[in-house]
Structure formats: structure tokens, C-alpha cells
N, C-alpha and C positions, 0 to 999 in steps of 0.2 A: 507387580515390584515394587517394593517397600522403598519410599522414597525417603532419605537421612537427611537429615535438618541439622548443620552445624551454623549457630547464628553470630555474628560480627560484635567482637567486644569492644570496638572502634568506630561508634556509628557516624555516618556520613553528615554533612551538614545539608540541610534544605533548603533549595531555593525559594526566595519571598519574592514579591511582587509579579510584574510579569516575567513568566516563565519561559526562554527560549526552547525551540525545537530541538531536543536531540542533543542537549548540551549537558544535563546534570543527570547522571544514573544512581539507582536505588542500591540499598546498603546490601542486597543479594542477589545470587544468581543463581540459576539450575544447570547443572552439568551432566551428562551422561556419556558414556562411552560405548562404543563398536568395534568389535573383533569378529573377521569372518572366523565361522564355525561357532561363536559361541553367542554372537547376536547382541543385541543392547543390553548391558548391565551396569553397574556401580552409579544408579539415579540417587543424585546429591543435589541438595541447597545448602550452598557455601558463601562466605562474604566475596562481594563484588571484587575481582583484582584481575590480574595479568593471565594470560594463559601462557602455557610452556610448550613450544614447539620447535620442533626440529628445523633448522633453516631448509632444510630438503625437503619439508612437509608438502604433499602434493599439491593443495589447496593453493601454495604461495607461486606454483609453477604454472597450472593447469587449469585452475580458476573451477575446482570442482567442489562446489557448495551451492547451495541455495537456501531461502529466509524468508520471514514472514513478517506481516506487520497487522499488529491489532491493538486494542484499547481495553481499558477497565476505566469506569466510569463511576464516579459517588452521587449515590441520589440525595434527594433532598432531607430524609429520614436518616442519610449514613450508610447507607447500607453499599456495596460494591457489586458489581455487576458486568458482566463481558456483553460483547454486541456481535452475533454469530460467528463464534469462533470456530465452530465445526467447519463451517466453509472456509475457514483458513487453514483448519487442519488437512482436510481433503485435497485443498489446492498442492500445499506442501506435497502432499503424497503423490501428485502429478509431476509436481516439479523433480521429486527425488528420483522417479520412474527415468523421466528424460536424460537425467544427469548420470544415470546409473550408481545410486546413492541408495542403500536399503531404507526401507519406509519405517518412520516413525509409529508404532503403535497407538491408533487412536485415541485411544482410552488413555492409556499412561501420558500421552501428548496432552490430552486434557487437564489431568490430573496435576502435572507438572505446574501448568500452567496456572490453575487455582491455587495451589498450594504458594507458589512462588508470589502470588499477589496477595495472598492472603499473610504471609510470614513480613511481607512490605506494605502491608494494608495503610501505615501512616503515610506511605509515600504519595497516595493516592488524594489529589490534591480536590479542594472542594470550591475552589473559586470559579465564578462563571466560566465558560468555554474552557476548561482543563479539565485532563485526563490524565491516566496511565498509560504510556505508549509501550507496547510490549514487543519485542524483538526476538522470536523464535530464528533460529540458525542452523545449518549442518556442514561442517566442513571438513574434507579429509586430510588425514593427518599421517599416512603411510610415510618416511623418511625414503623416499626414492624418486630417481628421474626418469622418468620412460610416462609416453601418454598412454594412460591403460586408469581402468576404475581402482580407487584404493580399496584396501583391506579392513582398512579403520578409519573412525569418523568420530567427531566430537557433534553429539547435539546438545546447544544450550539455547539459554533464556536471559535474556537481560532487559531489565524496564527503565524507564527513566519519566518523570512527571513533567508534561508540555502542554504550552498553551496553543494560540493557534497556529497554524503552520505556516500561514502567509503572514507578513507584520500589519499587511494592510485589512488583514481580517477575510469578512465575506464580501469587500467591495470589489468589482471588476477589475481584472487584470488584462494587460497589453501580451498578446502571442505572437510571435514573428512564423510565417509558414516556412519548414526547411526543404529545399527542393534539391538539394545537391546530398548530403548525409543522410545516412538510414541508422537506424538503431536494432532492426530486426529483418529477417526475412523468413518468406514463406519456405515452412519444413527445419526451420530453425531453433533455437531456444525462445523466443518470441512468447509465446505461452506461458514460460516457466518463470518463477521470481528467483532469477538466479545475478548474480553481481556482474556478468559480462554484458548485458542487457544495460544496465546504468551505465557502466565504463563506457559504452560504445557511444551514450547519449552524450557525454560530458563535453566535447570538444564542440558540439553544435550551440548547446546549450550555454557555453562561457561565452561565444560570441555573441549569441541574444541578446546576455543579459549584459553584455559590455555595451549594447547599443540600447539599453533602457526596457528591454521586455523580460517578462516574467517568465515566461515557458515557451517552447519550440511546440509547434503542429508539425506532427512528424506524418510522413507519407509513407506508403509501402515501399520495400525494398527492390520488389521486381519491376513494375514500370512507373513508381515516382509519382504515381496519379490518385490513388486514392488514401483517404486520411484513416489513420490508423489511432495513434494516441496524441494527448497533449501532455507535454513533461514527462512526468511518471505518473497520469492518471490517464483512465479512461474518458472519453469524449461524447457529448450527446447535444443535438441541435434541435431545435423546434421549429419546422418547415412548415409553413401554412396550415398550423394547425397539428401537423403531426410530430412526433419524436422519431427522429433515425440519428442511429447510432453504429459505430462500423461492426460489420460481422466478425464473430469469431473463428468462424471457419477457415480462415488461412494459417491458423497456428501463430500467426506473429502478433497477436493481440494478446494482452493478458484477461483473463476471464475476472475482473476486479470483483471483490464482494460487496463493494457500495454501488456499482453499476448494476448488480444483479436487485439489490434491492431497492434503487431507482426504477426500475423496470417494471418491479412487481408493484410498485405503488403507482406509477403511472397508469398501467394496465387498470389497477382497482379505481382510479379517477375518470376513467374513461376515454383515456389516450390513445390514439392508434400508436403501436411502437415498432418500428418498423427494424429489425437489424439487418444490415446490407453493407455492400461496399456503396460509400458517396466520395464520389471524386472532387477534386479541387475545383474544378471547372464548375461543377454543379453547385458547390457551397458560395463562390463568388457569384454566379449567376441569381443565387438565391439572396444574398446580400445587396447586390444592385437592383434588384426587382423588390424590394422589401419585404419577400418570402420568408425571410431568415429572422424569426422574432426571439430566438433568445439562444445562447450556445453556453455551455457549463463544463468543467471536467468534473471528474467523481473518482474519489480516492479515498482510502481510510485516514491518511494525514489531513487533509483540507475535508473530507466531506464532500461539499461541494465546492467550485469555484466561478464565481461566474466570468465568462468571457467579454469584455468591454471593446477590445480592438483588436483586430485581426489584420496583420502586415504581408503582403505578399506581390511580389515583383516592383518593389519600389513603389507601393501604395498603401496607405492606409484606408482600414474599412471600420465606422466605428458603428459597433450594435445597440441598439436599444438604447441610443442617448448616454451610452455608457453608464447604463445603471444595471441594477440586478433584476430579472425578471422575473414575474410574479409565479411561474413553474419553478426556477429557478430556488427563490426564496420558501416556496410549500415545502419543497423536497429538503431543502435544510433544515427548516424548522420542524420536519416531521419525524426524520431520521434522527436528530440531535434531540428530539422532545422523547422518543423512546429509546434511545441510549441513557440517556440522565433520568429516565425513570419521571418525565414531567407527563407523558401521556401514555395510553394504554398501548400494551404492545400485543395485537391481535393476531400475531403471526408466528409467535413463540421462538423469537428472535434472541432475546433475553435470556440469559444464563448466570444465576446470580451465584455469587463466591462467598460473601459473608456480610 
């Protein structure tokens, strides 16, 4: 499908200095429509601006939508590249299936991302630890009330230059284990990247933030016993020399692209990686015995986020003297090194744009 391009005549002001995450948006956006019986049509890049929706649009009432998150990176020689974008595209297809949304063809999806980044290539920052965040999404647009799948949709992509996700950077963070509220349950939408999962996390996250914690460590929604995710990231632990991360089998944990990359690297470095259930009792026991050597979150926005303190049932537990561990640091250096073209990519994870 041909993508038409209409460039802006009023360029937006680019941010300078420290770039906050998700606050400044680029000049253009990609849009494409879906109509039942016609399929996807009218692929276009247009100036960034408001969408026109009916007040009765189904996304506003029944949350039928999905989204993704990926980044474009500027290398030292000025080239721009994506990191594992095909994994994000495949994950959105699985999210779409769960939410009864028609799949966006993978080749068109990737072409749209690359063309939009190329049009707004001047928005890809070159300062250290910066990138262009890419947010694809699909929303249901039928102007009808009634709980059923929409027959019309918009697929859109917006981009924004970003710095570090956390103001504290790669420094360890304090997290609180949530033992009352849950973000997802077995058989639900936990494995899909949809807004409802994030909305369900807001209340507990707000309360934790008020108490000085950066994130919430979520437990499963059935027994509230097994660890699932930390904030909006996957979580990994180094226990007695082995890497342990929650299994994806329950369907309530997001299959993260950064998680997958970490597992590949760790195995190649000779670590035993266990994808399994890990109870909060086992984790706290490992902290008390000294077996828990490192813990970190993994996600596109932050890459990896070392955990320096865990709060559970009124008790603070400090990990690794509140310092980033060597494995966490090596993962960060390796993944970001590949993303920014500082080191070789032996896995074929990088996709050149321009």
C-alpha cells in the first residue's frame, strides 16, 4: 500500500538540554483507517495534530485499543536505526487478536515506522542516552454504544524525542511489593499491551509513589503469591548465580522485547536462566540469606532499571548495598551499545532506517 506524505508548514520547536520522557512530540504522525469489508486503507503521514472522534467512539467506552513502544537511535556516524522492531510488530499482532482488533500487516507496519522516522529524522536526538520513542497504537472508532467489537479502527504512530525514563538514570530504585491490588489475572489481558492493564496499575502505583517508591512489584491475581512484573517492566533476579524471571505461561505477564533480549544475552554469557514461578516468600528468603545478588526491571523505556531496595510488610530490604550489580550493568551496556551502534550486533537485532 502506498503511503502518502503531507509535510507540515509549521514545524514544532524541538526540545533542548535534558529531554523529559514523553513530553515533546515530533512534527508528523502516521494514520491509517480500517473499515470492515474493505480492510486497512488510506495510509498517510500528516502533520501531528488532534484526532477527530465521535463522543460515542467505542475506544472511549469499552477500551478496545492496543499499543506498542519502540525506539529509533542515532549512531555516532549519524545513521538512524531501530532495535528489534519486528518483535514489537509481532507482539501487537497478538495483542490485536486478544482485543478482537484486525491485525496490521507486518510489512506495512514496519514500512510505516521507517518512513515516519525518516520524515522526522531531524527529531532523532544525538545527545548521550537519548533516542526517538515510537508509539504505534490502534483504537476502535465505531460511534456506537454496546459491548462488541468495532467495525472501524485507526492505526496511528506518533514519535517523541526522549532522554532517560527515570530522572535518576541507571541508579537503583526503591520498590514496594503490592499485596492487595493486582494489575492482571490469568486468562485476562496481562500478556497484551493494552491500556486497561496500565489503568489497573495506577491506584497502587500512586500510593507507592506518595511513600517515596519508584515502582510497584506486582504479585499474581489468583493467589497473590507469585511475582509477575515491576511497574510496567518485566523483572529479573540473580539468585545464587542463576537468573530467575517469572514465566510467561500464566498469560498475565507481558512478553517483553527487552526481557527476551536479556535472556538471550545471559544464556550466551553462560548463565542458567530459569523462567518459572517465583514466590514472594522465596524472594524474601533469598534476600535474608544473601542469595539474592541482583534484581532489575527490563523494558523498552528504561532498558534495565536496577532495584536497590524492596519494601514488604513493613520491612525494607536493601539489595547489593543499593548499588547497580555487575550483571545489570553489563546488560545495560551491551543492549544500549547495540542500540546506538557502539558495539557489533551479532544477532541481527538492528534494522537500519537511513
